[in-house]
C-alpha positions as CSV (number, residue, x, y, z in Angstrom):
1,M,1.1,31.1,85.3
2,K,3.9,31.8,87.9
3,V,7.2,33.3,86.8
4,L,10.2,32.8,89.3
5,I,13.1,35.2,89.1
6,A,15.8,33.2,90.5
7,T,19.2,34.9,90.9
8,D,21.9,34.3,93.2
9,K,23.4,37.7,91.7
10,P,20.1,39.9,92.0
11,F,19.1,42.1,89.2
12,A,19.0,45.9,90.0
13,A,16.1,47.0,91.5
14,E,15.0,48.9,88.5
15,A,15.1,45.6,86.4
16,V,13.0,43.7,88.8
17,R,10.3,46.6,88.7
18,G,10.6,46.4,84.9
19,I,10.1,42.6,84.9
20,R,7.3,42.8,87.2
21,E,5.4,45.2,85.0
22,V,5.8,42.9,82.1
23,V,4.8,39.8,83.9
24,E,1.9,41.1,86.2
25,G,0.8,43.4,83.2
26,A,0.3,40.2,81.3
27,G,-1.8,38.7,84.4
28,Y,0.9,36.2,85.7
29,E,2.3,35.9,89.3
30,L,5.7,37.1,89.9
31,A,7.9,35.2,92.5
32,L,11.4,36.3,93.7
33,L,14.2,34.3,94.8
34,E,17.4,36.4,95.4
35,K,20.8,35.9,97.0
36,Y,19.9,32.3,97.9
37,T,22.7,30.4,99.8
38,E,21.7,26.7,99.5
39,K,20.4,24.7,96.6
40,Q,17.4,23.3,98.3
41,Q,16.0,27.0,98.4
42,L,16.3,26.9,94.5
43,L,14.7,23.4,94.3
44,D,11.7,24.6,96.6
45,A,11.3,27.8,94.6
46,V,11.3,26.2,91.0
47,A,8.9,23.7,92.2
48,T,5.7,25.6,91.8
49,A,7.0,27.8,88.7
50,D,5.9,27.6,85.3
51,A,8.8,29.8,84.0
52,A,12.0,31.0,85.3
53,I,14.3,34.0,84.6
54,I,17.8,33.4,85.8
55,R,21.5,34.9,85.3
56,S,24.4,32.7,86.1
57,D,22.4,30.3,88.2
58,I,22.9,26.6,87.6
59,F,20.1,24.7,86.2
60,D,21.2,21.2,86.2
61,D,19.0,18.2,86.0
62,E,18.3,18.0,89.6
63,V,16.7,21.6,89.4
64,L,14.9,20.9,86.1
65,A,13.5,17.8,87.5
66,A,12.3,19.6,90.6
67,G,10.6,22.1,88.4
68,K,7.6,19.8,87.6
69,Q,5.4,22.8,86.1
70,L,8.5,24.4,84.3
71,K,7.7,25.2,80.6
72,I,10.6,27.7,79.9
73,V,13.7,29.0,81.3
74,V,15.1,32.2,80.0
75,R,18.9,33.0,80.8
76,A,18.9,36.9,81.0
77,G,22.3,37.2,79.0
78,A,24.0,35.6,76.0
79,G,25.8,32.6,77.4
80,Y,23.6,29.6,78.6
81,D,26.2,26.8,79.5
82,N,24.9,27.1,83.1
83,I,21.6,25.2,82.0
84,D,21.5,21.6,81.1
85,L,20.3,21.7,77.6
86,D,19.9,18.0,77.1
87,S,17.9,17.4,80.4
88,S,15.7,20.5,79.6
89,K,14.9,19.2,76.0
90,A,14.2,15.7,77.4
91,K,11.8,17.2,79.9
92,N,10.1,19.4,77.2
93,I,11.4,22.7,78.8
94,V,12.2,25.5,76.4
95,V,15.3,27.2,77.0
96,M,16.1,30.7,75.8
97,N,18.9,33.4,76.1
98,T,18.5,37.1,75.5
99,P,21.2,37.8,72.8
100,G,22.6,41.2,72.2
101,Q,21.2,42.8,75.5
102,N,24.6,42.8,77.1
103,A,26.5,43.3,73.9
104,N,27.5,46.9,74.5
105,A,28.5,46.5,78.1
106,V,30.8,43.5,77.2
107,A,32.3,45.7,74.2
108,E,33.1,48.5,76.4
109,L,34.7,46.3,79.1
110,V,36.9,44.8,76.1
111,F,38.3,48.2,75.7
112,G,38.8,49.1,79.4
113,L,40.8,45.9,79.5
114,T,42.7,46.8,76.4
115,V,43.6,50.4,77.4
116,Y,44.7,49.0,81.0
117,A,46.8,46.7,79.2
118,I,48.7,49.0,76.9
119,R,49.1,51.6,79.5
120,N,51.0,48.9,81.5
121,F,48.4,48.7,84.1
122,Y,48.9,52.3,85.0
123,N,52.1,51.9,86.7
124,G,53.6,55.3,85.6
125,T,55.6,53.8,82.7
126,S,55.4,54.8,79.0
127,G,52.6,52.9,77.2
128,T,51.2,52.6,73.6
129,E,48.2,53.6,71.6
130,L,45.4,51.9,69.8
131,L,45.2,54.1,66.7
132,G,46.3,52.1,63.7
133,K,46.6,49.0,65.4
134,K,45.1,45.7,64.3
135,L,42.2,44.2,66.4
136,G,41.1,40.5,65.9
137,I,37.5,39.5,66.8
138,H,37.4,35.8,67.5
139,A,33.6,35.3,66.9
140,Y,31.5,37.8,65.2
141,G,28.4,37.7,66.9
142,N,26.3,40.5,68.7
143,V,29.3,41.2,71.1
144,G,31.9,41.1,68.2
145,R,29.9,43.5,66.3
146,N,29.7,46.0,69.2
147,V,33.5,45.5,69.6
148,A,34.2,46.4,65.9
149,R,32.0,49.4,66.2
150,V,34.1,50.8,69.2
151,A,37.4,49.6,67.6
152,K,36.8,51.8,64.7
153,G,36.3,54.7,66.7
154,F,39.8,54.1,68.2
155,G,41.0,54.2,64.6
156,M,42.0,50.5,64.6
157,E,42.2,48.1,61.7
158,V,39.5,45.4,62.5
159,Y,39.7,41.7,61.6
160,A,37.2,39.1,62.2
161,Y,36.9,35.1,62.1
162,D,33.7,33.4,62.5
163,P,33.3,29.9,60.8
164,F,29.5,30.4,60.8
165,L,29.3,33.6,58.8
166,S,30.4,34.4,55.3
167,K,33.3,36.6,54.1
168,E,30.7,38.8,52.5
169,A,28.4,39.1,55.5
170,I,31.5,40.2,58.0
171,E,33.0,42.6,55.1
172,A,29.7,44.2,54.4
173,E,30.1,45.8,57.8
174,G,33.5,47.2,57.3
175,V,35.6,44.5,58.7
176,E,38.2,42.4,57.3
177,A,37.4,38.8,57.3
178,V,40.1,36.0,57.6
179,S,39.8,32.6,56.5
180,S,41.1,30.7,59.6
181,V,41.6,31.4,63.3
182,E,45.4,30.8,62.7
183,E,45.3,33.8,60.4
184,L,43.7,35.9,62.9
185,Y,46.1,35.3,65.6
186,S,49.1,35.8,63.4
187,T,47.7,39.0,61.9
188,C,46.6,40.8,65.0
189,Q,48.5,42.3,67.8
190,F,45.1,42.3,69.7
191,V,42.6,39.7,69.8
192,S,39.2,39.9,71.5
193,L,37.8,36.5,72.4
194,H,33.9,35.9,72.1
195,I,33.6,32.2,71.4
196,P,31.1,30.0,73.6
197,A,32.3,27.2,75.7
198,T,31.5,24.0,73.6
199,A,32.9,20.5,73.2
200,E,34.8,22.0,70.2
201,T,36.0,25.1,71.8
202,K,37.0,24.0,75.3
203,N,40.7,24.3,75.7
204,S,40.9,25.4,72.1
205,I,42.9,28.8,72.9
206,N,46.4,26.9,73.4
207,Y,50.0,27.4,73.1
208,A,50.1,27.0,69.3
209,L,47.5,29.8,68.8
210,L,49.0,32.2,71.4
211,S,52.5,31.7,70.0
212,K,51.2,33.1,66.8
213,L,50.5,36.6,68.3
214,P,52.5,39.3,67.0
215,K,55.2,41.0,69.0
216,K,53.4,42.7,72.3
217,G,50.4,40.5,71.6
218,V,47.5,41.0,73.9
219,L,44.5,38.4,74.3
220,I,41.2,39.8,76.1
221,N,38.9,37.1,77.2
222,T,35.3,38.1,78.0
223,A,34.0,34.8,76.7
224,R,34.4,31.9,78.9
225,K,37.1,30.4,81.3
226,E,36.9,27.0,79.7
227,V,38.0,28.0,76.3
228,I,41.5,28.7,77.5
229,N,44.1,26.0,78.0
230,E,45.4,27.3,81.1
231,A,48.5,25.2,81.4
232,E,49.3,26.2,77.8
233,L,48.6,29.8,78.6
234,V,51.2,29.8,81.2
235,K,53.7,28.1,79.0
236,A,53.2,30.8,76.1
237,L,53.6,33.4,78.8
238,E,56.8,32.0,80.0
239,E,58.2,31.7,76.5
240,R,57.1,35.1,75.4
241,A,57.7,38.0,77.7
242,D,55.9,40.3,75.5
243,L,52.5,38.8,75.7
244,K,49.6,39.9,77.8
245,Y,46.5,38.2,78.9
246,L,43.5,40.1,80.5
247,T,40.2,38.5,81.3
248,D,36.9,38.9,83.3
249,I,36.8,35.3,84.1
250,K,39.3,34.3,86.8
251,P,41.2,31.3,85.5
252,G,41.5,28.2,87.6
253,N,45.3,28.9,87.9
254,H,45.0,32.5,88.9
255,D,47.3,32.4,91.9
256,E,49.9,30.9,89.8
257,L,49.6,33.7,87.0
258,V,49.8,36.2,89.5
259,A,52.9,35.1,90.9
260,K,54.5,34.8,87.7
261,F,53.2,37.3,85.4
262,A,51.8,40.2,87.6
263,D,52.8,42.8,85.2
264,R,51.3,41.0,82.2
265,Y,48.2,39.3,83.5
266,F,44.8,40.7,85.1
267,A,41.5,39.2,86.0
268,T,38.6,41.0,87.4
269,P,37.4,39.7,90.8
270,K,34.1,38.3,89.1
271,K,32.4,38.1,85.7
272,M,32.1,41.7,84.7
273,G,30.9,41.7,81.2
274,A,27.1,42.4,81.7
275,Q,27.7,44.2,85.0
276,T,26.1,47.6,84.0
277,A,23.0,49.0,85.0
278,E,21.8,49.3,81.5
279,A,22.6,45.6,80.6
280,N,21.1,44.3,83.7
281,I,17.8,46.0,82.9
282,N,17.8,45.4,79.3
283,A,18.2,41.5,79.7
284,G,16.0,41.2,82.5
285,I,13.1,43.0,80.8
286,A,13.9,41.2,77.6
287,A,13.6,37.7,79.2
288,A,10.2,38.8,80.7
289,K,8.9,39.8,77.5
290,Q,10.1,36.5,75.8
291,I,8.3,34.6,78.4
292,V,5.0,36.5,78.0
293,D,5.4,36.2,74.1
294,F,6.1,32.3,74.4
295,F,3.0,31.8,76.4
296,Q,0.9,34.1,74.4
297,T,1.8,33.2,71.0
298,G,4.1,30.4,71.2
299,N,7.3,32.2,69.9
300,E,10.4,30.2,70.2
301,K,12.8,32.6,68.4
302,F,15.6,32.7,71.0
303,R,15.2,28.8,71.9
304,V,18.7,27.4,72.2
305,N,17.8,23.8,73.0
306,K,16.1,22.8,69.9
């Protein structure tokens, strides 16, 4: 069996060492494709692989078709919208993610951005504090739970909305459950966004929702770019001079947002949620272990293209 690490943005060296130990320890071959600059390089590399570990790399129908021996692809991270799930399923290729491995890293970034926002981007003017403020968590998964944990340390009141979880499940963790996304946004000055990009969620964070935020509302997006209706975000920021938007996914209209709202908008140069040494190592090694477990026992626990 050959396991390919295909990463345009490479893993940390320690992560690669850990992956190699897991893969070669199971008796499999490890191949490495890092910092590739052309799609053809990926197509060539995947042609002889039985399994692949990727990060944000695009595995579309063409790549999956080139991987004629591929049996499993694992995204080292939570999001997997960079993989064509329909095509992979049609080709009988199992797709997995590694949920929870990056959760603490993303949660800590949420509060790095939040503090940056309430201290007015450190411009020397007087800001505010988080103690006693209300934080809304939009989707209460692995990252959301970690955000709640950190928020409690700041002394915040924590609310959450997740249509896939019961009120009892959320409130068992000391978090106030709300019954609708509209209630979340109208209740909480701060909202941390963690929804995936699906047909239902794309462009769902719109003018109507953003307008419901209380005075001096702050939206933090460490989820996906596509869930924001960018034109309506501009409209909300234009009408509400008290609103702020911070993200680690640069919007398509980034230049317009900078030009109009430089004191209320901030985006990191690239996706930063999982960019810690710990998350990088954890996710990579978890991906390798899932591949070995799949080949040895058939375990599909983290399969996302069922």
